[in-house]
Each structure stands twice: as structure tokens, then as C-alpha cells.
N, C-alpha and C positions, 0 to 999 in steps of 0.2 A: 910968170911963167907960161909958157903957154902949152895946154894939151890939146890932142887930137883923141877926136873918140873916133874910132874906123868904124862905119857901117862900108858891108861889104860883099857883096856874094858868094856865098858859100856853096860850096859844091855835096850835093848829099853825099856820104859815104866814103868821098874821096881825099882823103887827108893830104897827099902829095900836092894835089892843085891846089887846095887852100894854103898850104904854104908855102906856097912857090905866089899867090895873091898876098900873102900878107908879108912878106916880101918887098913887092913893089907898093904895097898900102903904107909899110911906114916908110920906104925912102920917099915918098911923095910928101909924107907928113915930116920928114926932117929935111926938105926940099922948104919948105913954110918955118923949120926954125922950131920945130916945137919941140919940146922941153921932154912931155910925157903923154905914150901913146897907148891909150887904150883899148882892147881887142872884145871882140864881142866871145859869149858864151856859147861853149862847142864848136867854138871853128876850125877846129882840128876835123872833126867829126863830120859835121855838116849834117848833126840833128838824127843819124840814121841810127834813133834810138835801140832799135832789134838787134844790131850787131854793134852794140860799144865793147862789148867782151871782144870783140874781134879786132875791132878798130882802133881801140883803146890804146894808149903809149901804157908801156911797161913802166908804172909809176912814175909817168910824167920823164923820164927819163927823154925819149928825143926831144921832145917839148920846150924841156929846161934849155939842153945842147944851142937846140935851135936858136930862142930866146933871148938864150946869153951870147952867143952870137952876132944877133941883130945888134942887140943893144950897144957889144964891143964897137961893134962897125960902126954905126950910124950916131954912138956919145948920147945918146938917150935911153930914159927909163919907161917900161914894156909892164904893163898890168895886162899879161896874158889872158885873162876870161877865166872860165872855166872852162878846164880837157878833164876827158874822158879817160879815164884808165882802167887797165885790164884786171877783174877781180884775179885771184888764183885763191 
């Protein structure tokens, strides 16, 4: 089993930019025949802790859909780190 642990520059408070970077990172890991990809914590929000209520994902729905699609496309298991969710 080959595991890729992704260390990436995350963009502070820019989830869309971070989603794009993760796509590229997972693609690269799969080009190296990885079976499992591990992402860093809070990669979606880029550690903008003061704005987690605004930037957080609604119950993780967007992130789950995004990660599921990547896992299916690249036929890889993904451990998506910790994902900030909005408070209700």
C-alpha cells in the first residue's frame, strides 16, 4: 500500500483556491500510484479561525461531495483531514 501525505500551501480564508490546490495534489499523488492520500487539517478554510462560522462547510456537505468525486475519479482512498463546519 502506498500512502501520500500531502503538505501544501493553503490559502488563508480561501476555500475555493484550496479546493483547486487539493485537486492538483491528489492528481500528482495518483500519478505516483498512491492508494491512500492524506490531506492536512483545516485545508478547506486555510486556518482562518476567526471566520470559521462564515467559511465553514454546511455539515461538510460540499467537502464530502468534492472528496467523493475525486476519490471516484482517481480511484484512491482519501483521508480529508479536519474540515470546519458552520455552527447552526
